[in-house]
C-alpha positions in Angstrom: 0.0 0.0 -0.2 2.8 2.5 1.0 4.3 1.7 -2.4 1.5 2.4 -4.2 0.9 5.5 -2.8 4.8 6.4 -3.1 4.0 5.7 -6.8 0.8 7.7 -7.3 2.6 10.7 -5.1 5.5 10.4 -7.5 2.8 10.6 -10.6 0.7 13.5 -9.6 3.7 16.3 -10.5 3.9 13.9 -13.8 0.3 14.6 -14.1 0.7 18.1 -13.5 3.3 18.6 -15.8 1.1 17.0 -18.8 -1.9 19.1 -17.6 0.1 22.2 -17.6 1.6 22.0 -20.6 -1.9 20.5 -22.2 -3.2 24.0 -21.3 -0.7 26.0 -22.7 -1.1 24.2 -26.1 -5.1 25.1 -25.7 -4.2 28.8 -24.8 -1.5 29.2 -27.5 -4.2 27.8 -29.9 -6.7 30.4 -28.9 -4.6 32.9 -28.6 -3.4 31.9 -32.4 -6.6 32.2 -33.5 -7.6 34.9 -31.7 -4.1 36.7 -33.5 -5.4 35.2 -37.1 -8.6 36.6 -36.8 -7.3 40.0 -36.9 -7.2 41.9 -39.8 -4.2 43.8 -40.9 -4.2 46.8 -44.2 -2.2 44.1 -46.6 -4.8 41.3 -45.8 -7.8 43.6 -46.5 -6.0 45.0 -49.4 -5.2 41.4 -50.8 -9.3 40.5 -50.2 -10.6 43.5 -52.2 -8.4 42.3 -54.8 -9.5 38.9 -54.7 -13.5 39.5 -54.2 -14.2 42.7 -55.9 -16.2 41.9 -58.9 -14.5 45.3 -60.9 -11.0 43.5 -60.7 -12.6 40.0 -62.1 -14.2 42.2 -64.8 -10.7 43.9 -65.7 -9.2 40.7 -66.1 -11.4 38.9 -68.2 -11.4 41.9 -70.6 -7.5 41.1 -70.6 -8.4 37.5 -71.6 -10.7 38.7 -74.5 -7.9 41.4 -75.7 -5.2 38.2 -75.6 -8.0 36.5 -77.9 -8.1 39.1 -80.2 -4.5 38.7 -80.8 -5.2 35.4 -81.7 -7.8 35.9 -83.8 -5.5 38.6 -86.1 -2.9 35.9 -86.1 -5.1 33.4 -88.2 -4.6 35.7 -91.3 -1.4 34.4 -91.7 -3.0 30.4 -92.1 -4.4 28.9 -95.1 -8.2 28.9 -95.0 -9.7 25.4 -95.8 -13.3 24.9 -96.7 -15.6 21.9 -97.6 -18.1 23.0 -100.4 -21.2 21.3 -101.9 -24.1 22.6 -104.0 -27.0 20.9 -106.1 -28.3 23.1 -108.7 -31.4 22.2 -110.8 -31.2 23.4 -114.6 -33.4 23.7 -117.4 -34.7 24.1 -119.9 -32.2 21.6 -121.0 -30.2 22.8 -124.4 -29.3 19.3 -126.7 -27.7 19.0 -130.4 -29.0 16.7 -132.5 -26.2 15.5 -135.2 -26.8 14.7 -138.7 -27.5 10.9 -138.3 -30.1 11.5 -136.0 -28.7 11.0 -132.6 -28.8 13.8 -130.2 -27.2 14.5 -126.7 -27.6 17.6 -123.9 -25.4 20.2 -123.3 -25.6 20.1 -119.5 -27.2 17.8 -117.0 -30.3 18.7 -115.5 -29.1 17.9 -112.0 -25.8 19.4 -111.3 -23.7 18.2 -108.3 -20.3 19.7 -107.1 -18.6 19.1 -104.1 -14.6 20.2 -103.2 -12.5 21.4 -100.9 -11.3 25.0 -100.9 -7.8 26.3 -100.2 -7.5 30.2 -99.8 -4.0 32.1 -98.8 -3.6 35.2 -98.7 0.0 36.0 -99.5 0.6 39.5 -99.6 -1.4 42.6 -98.3 1.3 45.3 -97.8 1.2 44.9 -94.0 -2.2 45.3 -93.1 -2.2 41.6 -91.1 0.9 42.8 -89.2 -0.3 45.9 -88.9 -3.6 44.6 -87.5 -1.7 41.9 -85.3 0.1 45.0 -83.8 -3.5 46.9 -83.0 -4.5 43.5 -81.2 -1.3 43.6 -78.8 -1.5 47.1 -78.3 -5.4 46.6 -77.2 -4.2 43.9 -75.2 -1.4 46.1 -73.3 -4.0 48.5 -72.7 -6.7 46.0 -71.0 -3.1 44.7 -68.9 -2.4 48.3 -67.6 -6.2 48.9 -67.0 -6.1 46.0 -64.6 -3.3 48.1 -62.3 -5.5 50.8 -62.9 -8.5 49.2 -61.2 -6.7 47.6 -58.5 -4.9 50.9 -57.8 -8.2 52.5 -57.5 -9.6 49.3 -55.1 -6.3 49.1 -53.1 -6.4 52.6 -52.3 -9.9 52.8 -51.6 -9.5 49.7 -49.2 -6.3 51.5 -47.3 -8.6 54.6 -46.8 -11.0 53.0 -45.5 -9.0 50.7 -42.6 -7.0 53.9 -41.8 -10.7 55.7 -40.8 -11.7 53.0 -39.1 -8.5 52.7 -37.1 -9.0 56.8 -36.6 -12.4 56.7 -35.5 -11.6 53.3 -33.0 -9.1 55.4 -31.2 -11.2 58.6 -31.5 -13.8 56.5 -29.8 -11.6 55.4 -27.1 -10.4 59.0 -26.1 -13.8 60.4 -26.1 -15.0 57.2 -23.8 -12.3 58.2 -21.5 -13.6 61.7 -21.4 -17.1 60.8 -20.7 -15.6 58.4 -18.1 -13.8 61.4 -16.5 -16.8 63.8 -16.6 -18.9 61.0 -14.8 -16.2 60.7 -11.7 -16.1 64.2 -11.6 -19.7 64.4 -11.8 -19.8 62.2 -8.9 -17.6 64.5 -6.9 -19.8 67.5 -7.9 -23.1 66.2 -6.6 -21.4 65.1 -3.6 -19.6 68.6 -3.2 -23.4 70.2 -3.8 -24.8 67.8 -0.9 -22.0 69.1 1.4 -23.1 72.9 0.3 -19.2 72.9 -1.1 -20.6 73.0 -4.7 -23.6 74.4 -6.7 -26.5 72.6 -8.5 -24.9 75.0 -11.4 -21.6 73.0 -11.5 -23.6 70.0 -11.6 -25.6 70.8 -14.6 -22.6 72.5 -16.3 -20.5 68.9 -16.0 -24.0 67.3 -17.3 -24.2 69.8 -20.3 -20.6 68.7 -21.3 -21.0 64.7 -20.5 -24.1 65.4 -23.0 -22.3 67.3 -25.5 -19.3 64.5 -25.4 -21.9 61.9 -26.2 -23.4 63.3 -28.7 -19.6 63.5 -30.7 -19.5 59.8 -29.5 -22.4 58.7 -31.3 -21.5 60.8 -34.6 -18.3 58.8 -34.2 -19.9 55.5 -33.7 -22.1 56.1 -36.7 -19.3 57.2 -38.7 -17.4 53.7 -37.8 -20.5 51.5 -38.6 -20.7 53.4 -41.8 -16.8 52.6 -43.0 -16.9 49.4 -42.0 -19.9 48.5 -44.1 -17.5 50.4 -47.0 -14.9 48.0 -45.7 -16.4 45.1 -46.0 -18.5 45.8 -49.3 -14.7 46.2 -50.5 -13.0 43.0 -49.0 -16.2 41.0 -49.1 -16.4 40.3 -45.4 -20.0 38.8 -44.4 -21.9 40.7 -41.9 -21.6 38.4 -39.0 -18.0 38.2 -38.8 -16.3 41.0 -36.6 -13.8 43.4 -37.5 -10.6 43.1 -36.0 -8.4 45.2 -37.3 -4.4 45.5 -36.4 -2.6 48.7 -37.0 -1.3 51.6 -36.4 -0.4 55.2 -37.1 3.5 55.3 -37.4 5.2 58.6 -39.0 8.8 59.5 -39.9 9.8 62.4 -38.1 11.9 64.0 -41.0 11.0 62.3 -44.5 13.1 62.5 -47.6 10.8 64.2 -50.1 12.2 65.2 -53.4 9.5 66.5 -55.5 11.6 65.9 -58.5 12.1 62.3 -58.3 8.5 61.9 -57.2 7.3 63.6 -60.3 9.6 61.6 -62.6 8.5 58.6 -60.9 4.9 59.3 -61.0 5.5 59.7 -65.0 7.1 56.6 -65.4 4.6 53.9 -63.2 1.0 56.2 -63.0 -1.2 53.7 -64.4 -3.6 56.3 -65.6 -0.5 57.9 -67.8 0.4 54.6 -68.9 -3.1 54.0 -70.1 -3.5 57.4 -71.7 0.1 56.5 -74.0 -1.5 52.9 -74.9 -4.3 55.1 -76.3 -1.8 57.4 -78.2 0.2 53.8 -79.3 -3.4 52.2 -80.6 -4.3 55.8 -82.3 -1.0 55.8 -84.5 -2.0 52.2 -85.7 -5.3 52.8 -86.2 -3.9 55.9 -88.5 -1.7 53.0 -90.3 -4.3 50.7 -91.0 -6.7 53.3 -92.6 -3.9 54.0 -95.1 -3.7 50.4 -96.1 -7.4 50.5 -96.7 -6.7 51.3 -100.4 -3.8 48.7 -100.9 -3.6 46.0 -103.4 -3.8 42.5 -102.1 -2.5 38.8 -103.6 -4.3 35.9 -102.8 -3.9 31.8 -104.1 -7.1 30.3 -104.4 -7.3 26.5 -105.0 -10.2 23.7 -104.6 -10.3 20.1 -105.4 -13.5 17.8 -105.5 -15.8 15.9 -107.5 -18.9 17.6 -110.1 -20.9 16.0 -112.9 -21.3 17.5 -116.0 -18.6 16.6 -118.4 -18.6 14.9 -121.5 -19.5 12.2 -122.7 -21.5 11.2 -119.3 -23.0 14.3 -118.3 -24.0 12.4 -115.3 -20.8 11.2 -114.2 -19.2 12.7 -111.4 -15.6 13.4 -112.3 -12.6 14.5 -110.1 -11.6 18.1 -110.6 -9.4 20.9 -109.5 -8.6 24.6 -110.0 -6.1 26.5 -109.2 -5.1 30.3 -109.4 -4.2 33.6 -108.3 -6.2 36.7 -107.3 -5.0 40.3 -107.2 -7.5 42.6 -105.7 -6.7 46.5 -106.8 -9.2 48.7 -105.0 -9.9 51.5 -107.7 -12.6 53.8 -105.8 -14.1 52.9 -102.5 -16.3 56.5 -101.6 -13.2 58.0 -100.3 -13.4 55.5 -97.2 -9.7 55.1 -96.8 -9.3 59.0 -96.4 -12.0 59.3 -93.9 -10.9 56.7 -91.8 -7.2 58.4 -91.8 -9.0 61.5 -91.0 -10.7 60.0 -88.2 -7.9 58.3 -86.7 -5.4 61.8 -86.9 -8.4 63.4 -85.2 -8.3 60.3 -82.4 -4.5 60.7 -82.2 -4.8 64.3 -81.0 -7.5 63.7 -78.7 -5.2 60.7 -77.3 -2.2 63.2 -76.6 -4.7 65.9 -75.3 -5.5 63.7 -72.5 -2.1 62.7 -72.2 -1.1 66.6 -71.6 -4.2 66.8 -69.0 -3.3 63.6 -67.1 0.5 64.8 -67.1 -0.4 67.9 -65.6 -3.2 66.5 -63.2 -0.5 64.0 -61.7 1.5 66.7 -61.3 -0.8 68.9 -59.2 -1.5 65.7 -57.3 2.0 65.0 -56.4 2.6 68.7 -55.3 -0.5 68.4 -53.6 0.3 65.5 -51.5 3.8 66.8 -50.8 2.3 69.7 -49.3 -0.2 67.8 -47.3 2.4 65.7 -46.2 4.6 68.3 -44.9 1.9 70.2 -43.1 0.6 66.7 -41.6 4.1 66.7 -39.9 4.0 70.1 -39.1 0.1 69.2 -36.8 2.1 66.2 -35.7 4.6 68.1 -33.6 2.6 70.8 -32.8 -0.3 68.3 -31.4 2.4 66.6 -29.4 3.6 69.8 -27.5 -0.8 70.5 -26.7 -1.0 66.8 -25.4 2.1 67.6 -23.1 0.9 71.1 -21.9 -2.8 69.4 -21.7 -1.9 66.5 -19.5 0.5 69.2 -17.1 -2.8 71.7 -17.1 -5.5 69.0 -16.2 -3.2 67.5 -13.4 -2.8 71.3 -12.4 -6.2 71.8 -12.3 -7.3 68.6 -10.5 -5.1 69.6 -8.0 -6.0 73.0 -7.6 -9.7 72.1 -7.8 -9.4 69.6 -5.1 -8.1 72.7 -2.7 -11.0 74.8 -3.9 -8.4 77.3 -6.0 -10.5 76.8 -9.5 -13.7 76.5 -10.2 -15.8 73.6 -11.5 -15.9 75.1 -15.3 -11.8 75.5 -15.1 -11.8 71.6 -14.3 -14.2 71.1 -17.0 -12.5 73.0 -19.2 -9.0 71.4 -18.6 -10.7 68.0 -19.0 -12.2 68.9 -22.3 -9.0 70.6 -23.9 -6.9 67.3 -22.8 -9.6 65.2 -25.1 -9.4 67.8 -27.6 -5.5 67.6 -27.9 -5.6 64.3 -28.1 -8.1 64.1 -30.6 -5.8 66.7 -32.5 -2.9 64.6 -32.2 -4.8 61.5 -33.5 -6.2 62.9 -36.6 -2.8 64.7 -37.3 -1.7 60.7 -37.3 -4.2 60.0 -39.2 -4.0 62.9 -42.0 0.1 62.1 -41.9 -1.1 58.7 -42.9 -3.7 59.3 -45.5 -1.5 62.0 -47.1 1.4 59.2 -47.2 -1.0 57.1 -49.3 -2.3 59.9 -51.4 1.3 60.3 -52.3 2.0 57.0 -53.0 -1.0 57.0 -55.1 0.0 60.1 -56.8 3.4 58.7 -57.9 1.5 55.3 -58.9 3.1 53.0 -56.1 1.9 49.3 -56.0 0.8 48.8 -52.6 -0.4 45.2 -53.9 
């Protein structure tokens, strides 16, 4: 009995270690599951690009443009076809010979079945230009994918960061309301003892009501932004949004406007697509100029048909082979007007490119100025928060000593909350300005 008791006592620590280890594993799994549920800004952008129908539409359009290239390439290949005809002719013409014998010149029932071959030999580069135009269309469709992705990626980032700032602001507002309610309890107790007035109580209640109104407005804005983010990312309504992110900033970022403008001209999706339109317009001019050029083709057929002497009704093997040349003489000046229209399209495309370049230059400069201003606001707001903290600490001490009034303390509390909100908004504005600059230079954030 003693041995088994000793064995049991020895085993108890081992069981405890096993249970403790199992508990750690479970807790680690739960913590990992919770961490996995958090949504980062990169993951939000990825979900948007995976789920948004507009991105799928742009990708399918690029697939269709790729198919157009293959269609244009088929003009280099021969065309084989099988054809069959039946013709009933009448009246029949016949010839009577001097001996009284007569025969028909052609059969009443005519049959013809053959394999036809057609090959375009030379067209002054029309096929090559057609394929180049299809390739330019495919490039434009591919570049449109980047444009669509860029738009939706930055929309997602804006919604994500707006939710973050609203959540942080709501936390500050809740802290402010909690502090005001705590102060209200103190003021009420003082009013009961005669060291404060009913006016002090009412003033505090008004401040609470004002702060609560701001909280309600922020909560409504938060719900609206969550709806937008869910729509972009495709996240279901019943899945909680646990965003993971912080507002960070560089105190002295290296900003070279000339380098940023050069970068924007090289990679901005709108400008790339505008240049694609110019390239397509130039190819259309070339296509229009080829509309009145000759073309040379080879045509051959081989098959069976009847109508051959002496037995008109007996099908016989036959073939034809030859060359066909087509020389346009007059087409109503179609090629001329197509060329005029294509040149007008090219001029319009160049004007659009110039307009896009001007807009991009303006957006880059505006984003740089906004970024600089937001940095100044951050530095200024940090000083405000520090001063507000010192002011509220001093006001609390002096209020307890009866040196300052209830209104003075409320003003200090409100100023402290406002300073924290201003600092948060400055960080938010910096983040949005940083994203605005990235978008202005055409940075790929996915």
